[in-house]
N, C-alpha and C positions, 0 to 999 in steps of 0.2 A: 198422850202428853206430849206436849210437844217445848224441845230447846227454844227458849229465843235468849238473844246474849244481848242485854240492854248497855248501851255505852249512857253512865251518870252524868250532868252537866260538870262534873270534876276530874272524869275523865278515866271513873272506874268501873271497868266493866264485871258487869253479872249478872249466872246466867241462872235463868227459871225456867223451872218447867211447868206446864202450862196446861192445864184439862182442856184437852179439845172440844171447841166451842165457844171458848169463853172468849173473851175477849182481851187483845193485848193488856189493856189496862186493868183489866181486873186480874188477870194472873199481876204484874207486877208490884199493882198497890199492899195484892193481898200477900205481899211477898217481901214488904219494904225494901220496891228500889225509887231509889231518892231521883226527882225532877219529875214525875206528873205529879196534879192536883188533882186532877176530876173534879172537877166540883160540882157537876153535871151528873158526875154517877154515870156517865154512859149512855146518854140519849143523845146525845150529837149538841147538845146547845151550848155547849162552852167556848172549846177550843182550851181549855188547858191539861190536854194531854194529850198537845203538840208533837208529831218528831217526827224523825227522818230516816227513812227504809231506806235501809243496803243498797244505793243505787241498781247496783247488777242481778236484784232481786227480784226490782218493781217491781217486773211486765211479769212475777206471777202471783201477784194480788187481784185481787176484784177491784173495779174501775169506785171511782168514792162514786157517792150518792149526786144528788143535787146538794140536796141537803150538807154534807162532806166537804163539800166546796163554799156554801155559803159562809160553815162556819170554820175553813181553811182561813179567809178572808178576814177576822178577826184575829190572826194568831202575835202573839206575842215580844214571837220573835220575830228571825228572816224568815220568809214563806220562799219554801228552795221545791224545784222540780220533784223533789221526792218529800217532801212534806206529803204523811195525814196526817189523825185522830187516828189512837192508841186505842180507842174506844171501837172502835170501826174496822177492826180488822178483829179476823180470828183463828185462833190457833185449831193448828188441820196440819195431818202428817207431812202434807206437801212443805210447810212451810219451818219446818226443822231447818235447824241453822241459823234461822235466819238475823241481821243483828240491825237491831233501832238505837240509832241515835238519838239523846234529848238535848234542847235546845238549854240553851243559861238560863232560860227566864220565862214559866208559863204565865205572868203578869204581869 
């Protein structure tokens, strides 16, 4: 189980416990975190689970796949160097305490 802190569009911080191997999107949506739409259910086909990963820890994540990079071209909010799709990041002990900010809009 990994603790991830999401910063919702309102600025509220919500720390959730996610089963290792689950995506950050799955963990957030199952626990009511506001700011992730997840229209495609995690199949990397919609970009509505866009997030900004804490830049200090970005290098700890596996690099984005070509499919994720293509979807990031379609995000509704500003794309930044630390933009990722939360459906493509798997919870793991190495990510304990990771902070993820959700943009103001997903659509």
